[in-house]
C-alpha positions in Angstrom: 0.2 0.1 -0.2 1.3 3.6 -0.9 2.0 6.0 1.7 0.3 9.6 1.2 2.4 12.5 2.5 0.2 12.6 5.5 1.0 9.3 6.7 4.7 9.7 5.8 4.9 12.9 8.3 3.1 11.2 11.1 5.4 9.9 14.2 4.7 6.4 13.1 6.4 4.4 15.6 4.9 6.7 19.0 1.1 6.5 16.9 1.8 2.8 16.3 2.2 2.5 20.6 -1.1 4.6 21.5 -3.2 2.6 18.8 -2.5 -0.4 20.1 -2.4 0.0 23.8 -5.3 2.7 24.7 -4.8 1.8 28.3 -1.3 4.2 28.2 -2.7 6.8 26.1 -2.2 9.4 29.1 1.1 7.7 29.8 2.7 8.0 26.1 0.6 12.0 25.9 3.1 13.0 28.8 6.2 11.5 27.2 5.0 13.3 23.8 4.5 16.7 25.4 7.7 16.6 27.4 9.7 15.5 23.7 8.0 18.7 23.2 8.9 20.7 25.8 11.7 22.9 26.3 14.8 20.7 27.5 15.7 21.6 30.9 19.2 20.5 30.7 22.3 21.5 31.8 23.3 25.4 31.3 25.3 26.2 28.0 28.6 26.6 30.1 28.0 22.6 31.2 28.6 23.5 34.9 26.3 20.6 36.0 28.0 18.2 34.2 30.5 16.3 35.6 34.2 17.4 34.8 35.0 13.8 34.1 32.2 13.5 31.6 33.5 17.0 29.9 37.1 15.9 30.1 36.4 12.7 28.0 34.1 14.2 25.6 37.1 16.7 24.8 39.6 13.7 24.7 37.3 12.1 22.3 37.3 15.6 20.5 41.0 15.7 20.2 41.8 12.0 19.3 39.4 12.3 16.4 40.6 15.5 15.4 44.2 14.2 15.4 43.4 11.0 13.7 41.8 13.1 11.2 44.7 14.5 9.9 45.9 11.3 8.6 42.9 10.6 6.5 43.5 10.5 2.6 40.7 11.5 0.2 41.2 9.4 -3.0 39.8 10.7 -6.2 40.5 8.6 -9.7 38.8 11.1 -11.8 36.2 9.6 -13.6 36.4 6.0 -12.5 35.7 7.2 -8.5 37.6 7.2 -5.8 37.9 6.2 -1.5 39.6 6.8 1.1 43.4 6.0 2.6 45.1 6.4 5.9 48.8 8.0 6.1 51.2 5.6 8.2 54.6 7.8 8.1 55.9 11.0 7.9 57.5 10.4 4.4 53.7 10.4 2.7 53.3 6.0 2.6 49.4 5.5 3.1 47.3 2.2 3.1 44.0 1.6 0.9 42.3 -0.6 -0.8 43.0 -2.6 -4.2 40.0 -2.4 -5.4 40.5 2.0 -4.9 43.3 2.2 -6.4 43.3 -0.2 -9.5 40.9 2.1 -11.4 43.3 4.8 -11.4 46.6 3.2 -12.6 49.7 4.0 -11.5 49.1 7.9 -10.2 46.2 9.4 -8.1 45.3 12.6 -6.3 45.0 12.7 -3.0 43.8 15.7 -0.7 43.9 15.9 3.1 41.9 17.9 5.6 44.7 20.5 5.4 42.9 21.7 2.3 46.0 20.7 0.3 45.9 18.4 -2.4 49.0 16.1 -3.3 50.0 13.4 -6.1 50.7 10.4 -5.1 51.9 6.9 -6.8 51.0 3.4 -6.2 53.8 1.2 -4.5 52.8 -2.1 -3.9 49.6 -4.5 -4.1 48.0 -7.3 -2.3 45.0 -7.9 -4.5 44.0 -11.1 -2.7 44.0 -9.3 0.3 42.5 -5.6 -1.1 45.2 -3.9 0.0 47.3 -1.1 -1.6 50.0 1.0 -0.3 50.5 4.6 -2.0 52.9 7.2 -1.0 51.8 11.2 -1.4 54.7 13.0 -3.1 55.9 16.9 -2.1 56.6 16.7 2.1 58.6 14.5 4.5 56.3 15.7 7.4 52.9 14.1 6.5 50.7 13.8 9.4 50.5 9.9 10.3 48.5 7.7 12.6 50.5 4.4 14.0 49.1 1.0 13.4 47.4 -0.7 16.9 48.1 -4.4 18.0 44.6 -5.8 16.6 44.7 -8.5 18.1 44.3 -7.0 21.3 40.8 -5.7 19.9 37.7 -6.8 21.9 34.3 -6.4 21.0 32.5 -3.3 22.7 35.8 -1.4 22.1 35.1 2.1 20.7 35.8 2.8 17.4 35.5 4.8 14.7 36.0 5.6 11.2 37.3 8.3 8.9 37.0 8.7 5.7 35.2 10.3 1.9 31.5 8.1 1.7 30.0 8.7 -1.5 33.1 11.0 -2.4 31.7 14.0 -0.1 34.7 15.2 1.4 35.0 17.5 -1.8 36.7 19.7 1.2 38.9 16.8 1.9 38.0 17.1 5.2 36.8 13.1 6.4 33.5 12.1 7.7 33.8 10.5 11.1 31.4 8.0 11.8 31.3 6.0 15.1 30.7 2.6 16.5 31.7 -0.4 18.5 33.8 -3.3 17.6 31.2 -5.9 16.7 32.9 -9.2 16.0 36.7 -9.8 15.6 38.1 -12.5 13.9 35.2 -12.6 11.3 36.2 -14.5 8.3 34.7 -13.5 5.1 34.7 -15.3 1.3 36.0 -14.3 -1.4 32.3 -14.9 -2.6 33.0 -15.1 -6.6 36.1 -12.8 -6.7 39.2 -12.5 -5.5 38.9 -10.1 -2.5 39.2 -12.3 0.5 38.7 -10.5 4.1 40.3 -12.7 6.6 40.3 -12.7 10.8 38.8 -8.9 9.8 37.1 -6.7 12.7 33.6 -6.5 12.0 32.1 -2.9 13.4 28.5 -1.1 13.4 30.1 2.4 12.0 28.6 3.2 9.2 31.0 2.0 6.2 29.5 3.4 2.9 30.8 3.1 -0.7 34.0 5.6 -0.7 35.0 5.0 3.0 36.8 2.4 1.6 40.5 2.2 2.4 40.2 4.3 5.4 41.2 3.8 8.6 39.4 2.4 11.3 40.6 3.7 14.6 40.7 3.0 18.2 39.9 5.3 21.4 43.4 6.3 21.4 43.7 7.1 17.4 45.8 4.4 16.5 45.2 2.0 13.5 43.3 -1.4 14.1 42.2 -2.0 10.5 41.4 -0.6 7.0 38.0 -0.3 6.1 36.8 -2.0 2.6 33.6 -3.9 2.7 30.3 -3.5 4.3 26.5 -5.0 4.5 24.5 -3.1 2.5 20.4 -2.8 2.4 19.0 -4.6 -0.6 17.0 -1.3 -2.2 20.2 1.0 -2.4 23.7 0.8 -0.9 22.9 2.2 2.1 24.9 0.8 5.2 23.0 -1.4 7.6 25.2 -2.0 10.3 27.9 -4.3 9.4 31.3 -3.2 8.2 34.6 -5.1 7.8 37.8 -4.2 8.6 40.9 -5.5 7.2 42.9 -6.2 10.8 46.1 -4.0 11.7 48.2 -7.1 12.1 47.3 -8.4 9.2 48.5 -5.0 7.2 52.0 -5.2 9.5 52.5 -8.8 8.2 52.7 -7.4 4.4 53.9 -3.9 4.9 57.8 -5.0 3.9 56.5 -6.5 0.8 54.4 -3.9 -0.4 56.9 -1.0 0.6 59.5 -3.3 -1.7 57.1 -2.5 -4.5 55.6 -5.7 -5.0 52.9 -7.4 -6.4 52.5 -10.0 -3.0 49.9 -12.8 -2.9 48.6 -14.5 0.5 49.8 -18.0 2.1 48.3 -21.7 1.1 49.2 -24.7 3.4 49.3 -26.7 -0.1 46.1 -28.7 1.8 42.9 -28.8 2.2 41.0 -29.3 5.2 37.5 -30.8 6.6 36.1 -31.3 9.7 35.6 -34.5 11.2 32.9 -36.4 12.8 33.9 -35.8 16.2 35.2 -32.1 15.5 38.9 -32.2 14.9 40.0 -30.2 11.8 41.4 -32.5 10.1 43.7 -32.8 6.5 41.2 -33.8 3.9 43.9 -33.6 0.9 47.4 -32.3 0.3 49.7 -31.6 -2.3 52.9 -33.7 -2.2 54.9 -31.0 -3.9 54.3 -29.0 -0.9 56.4 -28.4 2.1 53.8 -29.2 4.5 54.0 -32.7 3.0 57.7 -32.9 2.7 58.0 -31.8 6.5 55.2 -34.8 7.3 51.8 -33.9 7.6 49.3 -36.2 6.2 45.8 -37.0 5.1 43.9 -37.0 8.4 46.5 -35.8 10.7 44.2 -33.1 12.9 45.5 -29.4 12.7 45.9 -28.6 16.6 47.7 -24.9 15.8 49.7 -22.9 12.9 51.2 -20.0 13.6 51.0 -19.9 17.2 46.9 -19.7 17.0 45.0 -22.7 18.0 42.7 -24.5 14.9 39.5 -25.3 16.5 37.3 -24.9 12.9 38.3 -25.3 9.2 37.6 -20.9 9.4 39.9 -20.5 12.2 42.4 -21.9 9.5 41.2 -19.9 6.8 41.6 -17.1 9.2 45.5 -17.2 9.6 46.7 -18.2 6.5 44.7 -15.4 5.5 46.8 -12.9 7.0 50.0 -14.3 6.3 52.2 -13.5 3.5 53.5 -16.6 0.6 57.1 -17.7 1.1 56.7 -17.1 5.5 58.1 -20.1 7.4 55.7 -20.6 10.2 55.3 -23.5 12.6 52.4 -25.8 12.3 51.4 -28.7 15.2 49.5 -31.5 14.1 48.4 -34.8 15.9 48.7 -38.5 14.6 47.1 -41.2 16.5 47.3 -38.9 19.7 50.8 -38.0 19.3 51.6 -34.2 19.0 54.0 -33.2 16.3 55.6 -29.5 15.7 57.1 -28.7 12.4 58.4 -25.4 10.1 56.3 -25.3 7.7 57.5 -22.8 4.1 54.0 -21.4 3.1 53.2 -21.3 -1.1 51.3 -18.6 -2.7 47.4 -19.1 -3.2 48.4 -17.7 -7.2 50.6 -18.2 -9.7 52.9 -14.6 -10.6 51.2 -15.2 -14.2 47.6 -15.2 -12.4 48.3 -12.1 -10.2 49.3 -10.0 -13.1 46.2 -10.7 -14.4 44.2 -10.0 -11.9 45.7 -6.6 -11.4 45.5 -5.8 -15.2 41.8 -6.4 -14.3 41.9 -9.4 -17.2 40.0 -11.7 -15.2 38.6 -11.5 -11.1 37.8 -15.1 -11.2 41.4 -16.7 -11.3 41.9 -20.5 -10.2 42.9 -20.3 -6.9 45.7 -23.1 -5.3 44.2 -25.6 -2.6 42.8 -23.5 0.4 41.4 -25.3 3.3 37.7 -26.2 3.5 34.9 -26.2 1.7 33.6 -24.0 -1.4 33.1 -20.5 -0.4 29.6 -19.3 -0.1 27.6 -16.7 -1.3 27.0 -13.9 0.8 23.7 -11.9 0.4 23.5 -8.1 0.5 27.1 -7.6 0.5 29.4 -5.2 -1.3 31.3 -7.3 -3.6 33.7 -4.9 -5.4 34.3 -6.5 -8.5 38.0 -5.0 -10.1 37.1 -3.3 -13.1 39.4 -3.5 -16.3 42.4 -1.1 -16.1 42.2 2.4 -17.8 45.1 3.1 -20.3 48.5 4.1 -18.6 47.9 8.1 -17.1 49.7 10.4 -18.6 52.4 10.9 -15.6 53.6 13.9 -14.2 57.2 14.4 -13.7 56.6 13.8 -10.1 55.6 10.5 -10.3 58.3 9.4 -13.1 60.5 9.9 -11.0 59.6 7.1 -8.7 58.0 4.7 -11.5 59.7 2.1 -12.7 57.7 -0.5 -14.7 58.9 -4.3 -13.9 57.7 -8.0 -14.8 56.6 -9.3 -11.2 56.4 -5.7 -9.0 54.0 -2.9 -8.8 56.6 0.0 -8.5 60.4 -1.5 -8.9 61.7 1.8 -8.0 60.8 1.3 -4.3 62.5 -2.0 -4.1 65.3 -0.4 -5.2 64.9 2.2 -2.2 64.4 -0.3 -0.2 67.5 -2.3 -1.6 69.6 0.3 -0.8 68.7 1.2 2.7 69.2 -2.5 3.7 72.7 -2.5 2.1 74.0 0.9 3.7 72.5 -0.5 7.3 75.0 -3.8 6.3 77.8 -1.9 5.8 77.1 -0.1 8.9 76.6 -3.5 11.0 79.8 -4.8 9.8 83.9 -4.0 10.1 85.8 -3.5 7.1 87.3 -7.1 7.5 89.0 -7.1 4.2 89.6 -9.4 1.7 91.7 -11.7 2.8 90.9 -15.0 4.0 88.1 -15.6 6.3 89.1 -17.8 9.3 86.4 -19.3 11.8 87.6 -21.9 14.2 85.9 -23.7 17.4 83.8 -26.1 18.4 81.0 -28.4 17.5 78.0 -29.1 19.9 79.4 -32.3 20.4 82.6 -30.9 21.8 84.8 -31.8 18.6 86.6 -28.5 16.6 86.0 -27.7 13.1 87.7 -24.7 11.0 85.8 -22.6 8.0 88.5 -20.7 5.9 86.3 -18.2 2.9 88.5 -16.9 0.2 87.7 -15.0 -3.0 88.3 -18.3 -5.0 87.8 -21.3 -2.1 85.9 -22.1 0.5 87.2 -25.0 2.9 85.7 -26.6 5.9 87.6 -29.1 8.4 85.3 -31.3 10.1 86.2 -34.4 12.3 84.9 -36.7 9.7 86.7 -34.8 6.8 87.7 -32.0 4.6 85.5 -30.7 2.4 86.1 -27.5 -0.7 84.4 -25.5 -2.9 85.2 -23.6 -5.8 83.9 -20.3 -4.9 84.2 -18.4 -8.9 82.4 -21.4 -10.3 78.3 -22.5 -9.8 77.5 -23.0 -6.4 74.7 -25.1 -6.7 77.4 -28.4 -8.3 78.8 -29.0 -5.0 76.2 -28.6 -2.1 79.1 -29.7 0.3 79.9 -30.4 2.7 77.8 -33.4 2.4 74.1 -33.7 4.0 74.2 -29.9 4.4 72.5 -29.0 1.4 75.0 -26.6 0.6 76.6 -24.8 3.8 80.1 -23.8 2.2 78.1 -21.8 -0.7 75.9 -20.1 1.6 78.9 -18.9 3.6 80.4 -18.1 0.5 77.3 -15.9 -0.1 77.2 -14.2 3.0 81.2 -13.0 2.6 80.4 -11.4 -0.9 77.1 -10.0 0.6 79.5 -8.2 3.3 82.2 -7.4 1.2 80.3 -5.9 -1.8 77.1 -5.6 -0.8 73.8 -7.1 -2.1 74.0 -5.1 -5.6 77.0 -7.4 -6.6 75.7 -10.4 -5.7 74.1 -11.2 -9.0 70.2 -10.7 -9.7 69.2 -9.4 -6.2 66.1 -7.8 -4.9 64.2 -6.9 -2.1 61.9 -9.2 -1.3 60.2 -7.7 2.1 60.0 -8.7 5.6 59.7 -12.0 7.7 59.7 -13.2 11.5 63.4 -13.3 12.7 62.6 -16.4 14.5 59.5 -18.5 13.2 59.7 -21.3 15.7 58.5 -18.2 18.4 55.7 -17.8 17.0 54.4 -21.0 18.8 53.3 -18.8 21.5 51.2 -16.6 19.6 53.1 -13.8 20.3 53.4 -11.2 16.9 56.4 -11.7 14.8 59.6 -9.5 15.0 59.7 -8.8 11.6 63.4 -8.4 9.8 64.4 -7.7 6.1 65.2 -9.9 3.8 67.0 -9.9 0.3 66.3 -12.6 -2.5 69.4 -13.4 -4.7 70.2 -15.4 -8.1 73.8 -15.8 -7.7 76.6 -18.5 -9.2 73.2 -20.7 -10.0 71.8 -20.9 -6.4 68.8 -19.2 -5.1 69.2 -17.4 -1.3 67.3 -15.2 0.9 68.9 -13.5 3.2 67.4 -12.1 6.3 69.0 -8.9 8.0 68.7 -7.2 11.5 68.0 -4.0 12.0 71.6 -3.5 12.7 73.0 -4.9 10.0 73.6 -8.3 10.6 72.8 -11.1 9.2 70.2 -13.3 10.8 69.9 -16.3 8.3 70.5 -17.6 5.1 68.3 -20.0 3.0 70.0 -21.4 -0.2 68.6 -23.7 -2.6 70.4 -25.8 -4.9 67.4 -26.8 -7.0 64.3 -24.9 -7.2 62.1 -28.1 -5.5 64.8 -29.2 -3.2 65.0 -28.2 0.7 67.1 -25.6 1.3 70.4 -25.2 3.3 68.9 -23.1 6.6 71.6 -20.9 8.5 71.0 -19.3 11.3 73.7 -17.0 13.1 73.4 -15.9 16.1 75.7 -12.7 16.7 79.0 -12.2 18.7 79.0 -9.7 21.7 81.7 -6.9 20.8 84.2 -7.9 23.3 84.3 -11.4 22.2 87.2 -10.7 19.6 84.7 -12.0 16.6 84.6 -9.0 14.0 81.4 -6.4 14.2 78.6 -8.5 12.3 80.2 -11.4 12.4 78.0 -14.7 14.2 79.2 -16.4 17.3 77.4 -19.2 16.5 75.7 -21.0 13.1 73.1 -23.7 12.9 73.1 -25.5 10.1 69.8 -27.5 8.9 68.6 -29.3 5.5 65.3 -30.6 5.7 64.2 -32.0 8.6 67.7 -32.8 9.6 69.6 -31.0 12.3 73.3 -30.9 10.3 75.2 -29.4 12.8 75.9 -26.2 15.6 79.1 -24.4 15.3 80.1 -22.3 18.0 82.9 -20.2 17.0 85.7 -18.9 19.3 88.0 -17.4 17.6 87.7 -15.4 13.9 90.2 -13.6 12.0 91.4 -12.4 8.5 94.3 -13.7 6.9 96.0 -12.0 4.3 95.6 -13.5 0.8 98.4 -16.0 -0.2 98.8 -18.1 -3.3 96.9 -21.5 -2.6 98.7 -24.7 -2.9 96.8 -27.4 -5.3 94.6 -29.7 -3.2 94.3 -33.3 -3.1 90.7 -32.8 -3.6 89.1 -34.9 -6.4 87.0 -33.0 -9.2 84.1 -32.6 -7.0 86.4 -30.9 -4.4 85.9 -33.0 -2.1 89.1 -35.1 0.0 88.7 -38.6 -0.7 87.7 -39.9 2.6 84.1 -40.8 4.5 82.5 -38.1 5.6 79.3 -37.8 7.9 77.6 -35.3 9.6 79.3 -33.7 12.2 78.3 -33.7 15.8 75.0 -32.8 16.5 73.6 -31.3 19.9 
């Protein structure tokens, strides 16, 4: 039935109650008269309001005003726009992939100060619906800090600052406030690539245009980036159910994004299902996956991953959805009542070619690698942003051209060189200049037996109780993964020496990979990981990843002699300055290959000897002394 103007003007809620409850008419008349009476509130100066209330109100106003300074209004011309949030003084800002994709490489951004800035695309995470951009023209931008989103609880106050319906034509953000309605929510891709895992659900109004803007806590810290909401079927009107990508997920990917990369999310290489007794068990697993090589099998119960307990299939999806491909994380599983703990290197959901086509807008419904759980179920009345076809490349301004470089496999290779140079300076500052002589390290194995390692430009040698092994440092390092059983320990030490002496650019094809946990095994406690820089190199026919601490010291080296082989994994423990070991050199090296601990090397003396001509050794063509060689003493 159509409503007349008179009907629509009635106070329908009150009249309905009056009609249905005649006995209460007199009471409701008092309510109505009170509603239209002149309010008898406190004086305008707030003298009758408790000081604590006024102080809390003023604090809230100041927090929102401060957070608003970091809000970014993003405009993509005729393609629309959205929101973002500054996270550093030099102009880095987070937003959504579906916000920046129509804009291409460059976009226009406005801040609450009324000024407009050019911005350039830095990195993309299409699966997680995240993008990193950089505003240009200043190095003192206002910004907000990322909070620990795992501490957020249902009922916490929160507010969103953004550009809903592109209303912020003066660049001042709109604010909507509410509470956190739920945590650790999982939102299925629902026919798109945009997977929202472990996200925050809020009742603060999140509308079209709020996408990419920050969700703040009561202290003005970023607890998430808004990106998805449920809407009324008759129009794009918020119904009080919005979703934000958690700050901890954003932190996990930020290093890769700052390296100008096109990053992917993690998969275990296995699917999971719920058993009849409620356990989460492996329902299928790829025999090429690292999880399979580490011992995970069909019907094993998954207990936890990356320190997070797994009680449902969605809980497993939630954890994997917050991790970048390539990370190593602890996995705990149970088989026939026995508990196992392993470290698993996570694969990617997509291939590099699939990610590139997604960004190009060629096909948003890509074939995905195995993920735990049943097929995605459709979500009713939800915003499902389909990335539109990418427009023709923009005519870039001179300022943007200076900070943009196209290269396959990267979103913006310029920023990879920026991060690579930063790490190179850190490595140089963290090491004393040892010179190009022979590096000598000696000490005892975990078993107490002696060892000696010599590293020079032309050859690397290790003396163990079981024999002496040498490697030609000038040749292809994959040809001799010595000492036997280590997977290439000497080759990894050669890469370490070259990095310290010559810097990362001299190693070969080297790039900045991003950040990864300093100690993956420590994640078993469930604490947020301590992230450090990782370099990726291709040198002398081997692939390596080198982890570097903020002080510039090498923390770990993973070296592959073949793409489908288990890597040699070296972990370095740093020496104290008073130990007599040169600055930046390790005091302890732990070597692993696959599931096996090859040896623990306690370095007690280290020096650099002047280069001298090397005498011919009795080594055979493979570079090994012909006598039996076994693994050194293990702890």
